C-alpha positions in Angstrom: 72.6 -72.6 17.7 71.4 -70.5 14.7 71.2 -66.8 15.1 67.5 -65.8 14.6 68.0 -62.1 15.5 67.4 -61.2 11.8 63.7 -62.0 12.5 63.5 -59.4 15.3 61.7 -56.1 14.4 64.2 -53.5 13.0 64.6 -50.0 14.5 66.8 -47.1 13.4 69.0 -45.4 16.0 70.0 -41.7 15.8 72.7 -41.5 18.5 76.4 -40.9 18.9 79.0 -43.0 20.7 79.2 -44.1 23.4 75.5 -43.8 23.8 74.9 -45.5 20.5 76.6 -48.7 21.7 74.7 -48.6 25.0 71.3 -48.2 23.3 72.1 -50.9 20.7 73.0 -53.4 23.4 69.8 -52.8 25.4 67.6 -52.9 22.4 69.2 -56.2 21.2 68.6 -57.7 24.6 64.9 -56.7 24.4 64.3 -58.5 21.1 64.8 -55.6 18.6 67.2 -55.3 15.7 68.8 -51.8 16.0 70.9 -50.3 13.2 72.6 -46.8 13.0 70.6 -44.0 11.4 71.4 -42.9 7.9 72.4 -39.3 7.2 70.2 -37.4 6.5 67.4 -39.4 8.2 64.6 -40.5 6.0 61.4 -39.7 7.9 59.3 -41.5 5.4 60.9 -44.9 6.1 58.8 -47.7 7.5 61.0 -48.8 10.4 60.6 -47.0 13.8 63.2 -44.4 14.6 64.7 -43.8 18.0 66.4 -40.5 18.7 68.7 -40.1 21.7 68.1 -36.5 22.7 71.4 -36.4 24.7 73.5 -36.9 21.6 71.2 -35.9 18.7 72.6 -33.3 16.4 70.9 -30.0 15.8 70.1 -31.0 12.2 68.4 -34.2 13.4 66.1 -32.3 15.8 65.3 -29.6 13.2 64.5 -32.4 10.7 62.3 -34.1 13.3 60.4 -30.8 13.9 59.8 -30.2 10.2 58.6 -33.8 9.7 56.1 -33.3 12.5 54.9 -30.0 10.8 54.0 -31.8 7.6 52.6 -34.9 9.4 55.1 -37.4 8.1 53.8 -40.7 9.5 56.9 -42.5 10.9 56.9 -43.9 14.4 59.4 -41.9 16.4 60.8 -42.8 19.8 62.5 -40.1 21.9 64.9 -41.2 24.5 65.4 -38.3 26.9 66.9 -39.0 30.3 67.2 -35.3 31.3 63.4 -34.8 31.7 63.6 -31.5 29.8 61.2 -30.2 27.1 61.0 -32.1 23.9 60.6 -30.9 20.3 57.2 -31.3 18.7 57.0 -34.6 16.8 53.4 -35.8 16.6 52.5 -39.1 18.3 55.8 -40.3 19.8 56.8 -42.8 22.4 58.8 -40.9 25.1 61.3 -42.8 27.2 62.7 -41.0 30.2 65.1 -43.7 31.4 67.5 -46.1 29.7 65.8 -48.9 31.6 62.5 -48.2 29.8 64.0 -49.6 26.5 63.3 -53.1 27.9 59.5 -52.5 27.3 59.9 -50.7 24.0 59.3 -53.8 21.7 55.8 -54.6 23.0 54.9 -50.9 23.0 55.9 -50.6 19.3 54.0 -53.8 18.5 50.9 -52.2 20.0 51.3 -49.0 18.1 51.9 -51.0 14.9 48.7 -52.9 15.5 46.8 -49.6 15.9 48.3 -48.2 12.7 47.4 -51.3 10.8 43.9 -51.2 12.1 43.5 -47.5 11.0 44.9 -48.2 7.5 42.6 -51.2 7.0 39.6 -49.1 8.1 40.6 -46.4 5.5 41.1 -48.8 2.6 38.0 -50.8 3.4 36.0 -47.7 3.1 37.7 -47.0 -0.2 36.9 -50.4 -1.6 33.3 -50.1 -0.5 33.1 -46.7 -2.1 34.5 -48.0 -5.4 31.7 -50.6 -5.4 29.1 -47.9 -4.9 28.5 -48.4 -1.2 28.9 -45.7 1.4 30.0 -46.8 4.8 28.1 -44.6 7.4 30.2 -42.5 9.7 30.5 -43.5 13.4 27.8 -42.4 15.7 29.5 -39.7 17.9 26.7 -40.0 20.5 27.0 -43.8 21.0 27.7 -45.1 24.5 30.7 -47.5 24.2 31.2 -50.2 26.8 34.5 -51.2 28.2 35.4 -54.5 30.0 37.8 -53.8 32.9 40.2 -56.6 33.7 42.5 -56.2 36.7 43.1 -58.5 39.6 42.5 -56.6 42.8 43.2 -53.2 41.3 41.7 -50.2 43.0 41.8 -48.2 39.7 38.4 -49.5 38.5 36.4 -47.6 41.1 38.2 -44.3 40.5 37.5 -44.6 36.7 34.0 -45.9 36.6 32.1 -42.8 37.7 34.1 -40.2 35.7 33.9 -42.4 32.5 30.2 -42.8 33.0 29.8 -39.0 33.1 31.6 -38.9 29.8 29.2 -41.4 28.2 31.3 -44.6 28.6 30.2 -47.7 30.5 32.9 -49.5 32.5 32.2 -53.1 33.7 34.6 -55.0 35.9 35.4 -58.6 35.4 37.0 -60.0 38.6 38.0 -63.3 37.1 38.3 -65.0 33.7 35.0 -66.8 34.2 33.2 -63.5 34.9 34.9 -62.0 31.8 33.7 -65.0 29.6 30.1 -64.5 30.9 30.1 -60.8 30.3 31.5 -61.2 26.8 28.8 -63.7 25.9 26.0 -61.4 27.2 27.2 -58.0 25.9 29.2 -56.4 23.1 32.2 -54.4 24.3 34.2 -51.8 22.4 37.4 -53.0 24.1 38.9 -54.6 27.1 40.6 -52.2 29.5 43.5 -54.2 31.0 45.4 -52.9 34.1 48.9 -54.2 33.6 50.0 -53.4 37.2 47.6 -55.9 38.6 49.3 -58.8 36.6 52.7 -58.6 38.3 52.6 -62.2 39.4 53.9 -64.9 37.1 51.1 -67.1 38.3 48.2 -64.9 37.2 45.6 -67.3 35.7 43.7 -64.4 34.1 46.9 -63.1 32.4 47.7 -66.6 31.1 44.1 -66.9 29.9 44.5 -63.7 27.9 47.8 -64.7 26.4 47.8 -68.5 26.0 44.2 -69.2 25.4 43.3 -66.1 23.5 40.6 -65.5 26.0 39.6 -62.1 24.8 39.3 -63.3 21.2 38.9 -60.5 18.7 38.2 -57.9 21.4 40.6 -54.9 21.1 42.8 -54.4 24.2 43.6 -51.1 25.9 46.6 -51.6 28.2 47.0 -49.3 31.2 50.6 -48.8 32.3 53.0 -46.2 33.7 56.7 -45.4 33.2 57.8 -46.6 36.6 56.2 -50.0 36.3 58.9 -52.7 36.2 57.5 -55.0 33.5 57.6 -58.8 33.7 57.6 -61.0 30.7 53.9 -61.6 31.3 53.1 -57.9 31.3 55.2 -57.3 28.2 53.4 -60.0 26.3 50.0 -58.5 27.2 51.2 -55.1 26.1 52.3 -56.6 22.8 48.8 -57.8 22.3 47.2 -54.4 22.9 45.7 -52.2 20.3 46.2 -49.1 22.4 48.5 -48.3 25.4 47.4 -45.6 27.9 49.6 -43.9 30.5 47.8 -44.3 33.8 49.9 -42.0 35.8 48.7 -38.8 37.4 45.3 -37.8 38.7 42.0 -39.5 37.7 41.0 -36.3 35.9 44.1 -36.7 33.7 43.7 -40.5 33.0 40.0 -40.4 32.1 40.4 -38.2 29.0 43.1 -40.5 27.8 40.9 -43.6 28.1 37.9 -41.8 26.6 40.0 -40.7 23.6 41.4 -44.1 22.7 38.0 -45.7 23.3 36.1 -43.4 21.0 38.9 -43.7 18.5 38.6 -47.5 18.5 34.8 -47.1 17.8 35.1 -44.4 15.2 37.9 -46.0 13.2 37.0 -49.6 13.4 37.3 -51.3 10.0 33.9 -51.8 8.4 32.6 -55.3 8.9 30.0 -57.1 6.7 26.4 -55.8 7.5 23.1 -57.2 6.4 22.2 -53.7 5.0 25.1 -54.0 2.5 24.5 -57.6 1.6 23.6 -57.0 -2.1 26.9 -55.3 -2.9 29.5 -56.3 -0.4 28.5 -59.5 1.4 27.6 -63.0 0.7 23.9 -63.9 1.2 24.5 -67.2 3.0 27.2 -66.3 5.5 27.1 -62.5 5.7 30.9 -62.4 5.2 32.4 -60.3 2.4 31.7 -61.7 -1.0 34.3 -62.7 -3.7 33.8 -59.4 -5.7 34.7 -57.4 -2.6 37.7 -59.4 -1.5 39.2 -59.6 -5.0 39.1 -55.8 -5.2 40.2 -55.2 -1.6 43.2 -57.5 -1.6 44.8 -55.4 -4.3 44.6 -52.4 -1.9 46.0 -54.5 0.9 48.9 -55.6 -1.2 49.7 -52.0 -2.1 49.8 -51.0 1.6 51.9 -54.1 2.3 54.5 -53.2 -0.3 54.6 -49.5 0.6 55.0 -50.2 4.3 57.3 -53.3 3.9 54.8 -55.3 6.0 53.7 -58.9 5.7 50.3 -59.9 4.3 48.9 -63.4 4.7 45.9 -65.2 3.3 44.3 -67.9 5.4 42.1 -70.3 3.4 39.6 -72.8 4.9 37.9 -75.4 2.8 35.0 -77.5 4.2 34.7 -81.1 3.1 32.2 -81.8 0.4 29.5 -83.0 2.8 29.7 -79.9 5.0 30.1 -77.6 2.0 26.6 -78.7 0.8 25.0 -77.7 4.2 24.0 -74.1 4.5 23.8 -74.4 8.3 27.4 -75.7 8.5 28.7 -72.8 6.4 26.8 -70.3 8.5 28.1 -71.9 11.7 31.7 -71.8 10.4 31.3 -68.2 9.4 30.1 -67.4 13.0 33.3 -69.1 14.4 35.5 -67.0 12.1 33.7 -63.8 13.1 34.3 -64.6 16.8 38.0 -65.2 16.5 39.4 -62.6 14.1 40.6 -59.0 14.8 38.9 -55.9 13.3 41.7 -55.6 10.7 41.3 -59.2 9.5 39.1 -59.3 6.4 36.9 -62.5 6.1 35.2 -63.6 2.9 33.2 -66.5 1.5 34.7 -67.3 -1.9 32.5 -70.3 -2.8 30.4 -72.9 -1.1 32.6 -74.3 1.7 35.6 -72.1 0.9 36.5 -69.2 3.2 39.4 -66.8 3.1 40.7 -64.3 5.6 43.2 -61.7 4.6 45.6 -60.7 7.5 47.3 -57.3 7.1 50.6 -56.8 8.9 50.7 -60.5 9.9 53.5 -62.9 9.1 53.1 -66.6 8.2 53.3 -67.8 11.8 50.6 -65.4 12.8 48.3 -66.9 10.2 49.1 -70.3 11.6 48.2 -69.3 15.1 44.8 -67.9 13.9 44.2 -71.1 12.0 44.9 -73.2 15.1 42.6 -71.0 17.2 39.7 -71.3 14.7 40.3 -75.0 14.5 40.2 -75.4 18.3 37.1 -73.2 18.6 35.2 -75.1 15.9 35.6 -78.3 17.8 32.8 -77.4 20.2 30.3 -76.8 17.4 28.2 -79.7 16.4 28.0 -79.3 12.7 31.7 -78.6 12.1 33.5 -80.5 14.9 36.1 -83.0 14.1 38.3 -82.8 11.0 35.7 -81.9 8.4 37.8 -79.1 7.0 41.4 -78.2 6.1 43.3 -74.9 6.0 46.3 -73.3 4.3 48.3 -70.1 5.0 50.1 -68.2 2.2 52.3 -65.1 2.8 52.6 -62.5 0.1 55.7 -62.6 -2.1 57.0 -60.2 -4.6 55.8 -62.4 -7.5 52.2 -62.5 -6.3 49.3 -60.6 -8.0 46.0 -60.2 -6.2 44.5 -63.1 -8.1 47.5 -65.4 -7.7 47.7 -64.7 -3.9 44.1 -65.7 -3.5 44.5 -68.7 -5.8 47.7 -69.9 -3.9 45.5 -70.7 -0.9 43.3 -72.9 -3.0 46.1 -75.1 -4.3 48.4 -77.6 -2.7 47.8 -79.7 0.4 45.6 -78.5 3.2 46.3 -79.1 6.9 43.8 -80.9 9.0 43.0 -79.6 12.6 44.4 -82.8 14.2 47.7 -82.5 12.2 48.1 -78.8 13.1 47.6 -79.3 16.8 
């Protein structure tokens, strides 16, 4: 069988033998690709860095402290089994047991998703500003709503009242059917998912979240704690999360953590097309971003992709000629796209019947999954059901320019929904 470990996410390890071999073995088993740290450590590198406190050298810890002082943005993981005080290092992942390395991969994926979302929000504002449009700041007095999902968890009642006093509404969905109904009736800032309640491998709600993409584009805040022995199902949900919150301690300690990540999600959400900015940024027919915006914006996305050594994909949909001539079909397809994409995904209407979605920090297979999801969801819509459109995914290569990357999605064969299923 071919060794596919090269495709596992890399992580740099600052540790000495025999701890280095132990850590490497555990991380490989969890689906990561560890490699020994360089000397001196480059704190501006893109890969996450794990530092074993028990064997780290004084120079490594001093460099970590200096990097935190100047706010060098590298994801750091501190492995400290002693439970003692840790050096300041900004936003770090702290592991207190060797066993916790098994859940590190989904935790890093959640943090990477959050970082990608924040970067996309920043460069989307820059693109709009370059086009003469100012994106208004978030309303600090808004009352965000959270959808709580947890099977039989007592945590909901202890959080609902205190969060309400902090100006955040918390609504519980006791089943996937209830969650579907609430999501159709109201707009939520995020889903608050209690991982501890999904310990059973037969949880239908957990499978709905993972396999059916039940939460759609809704950001996920995962509640966990260090002593939770994570199952594969729980690890997968954590990997889908935008934020991870430690739910240990008293309610008075948990509530500020939840409020912080909730308000951060609202404040730093990437700007989406709005009717008020239609003349400059959006297409009049579909209210998605227009060609002028996406052609400028993809250049910024490519710069971030190259700087961060992250993938960038372009997903193109093309409606058949008959549907491309129907305004109602184009509007309906735009609605389907809006309902299925994440905040960081950037949708645009290039031409009648031609749609593109740029997907930051997303590899080719992630673009294919989104294409399948949009294809499946479109099947229930009268005007675009069937196989009246095709799609194509292109991942950025070193040879691409912004224009050639967009053009690559318009050339070559398109996959039909029935062939992609």
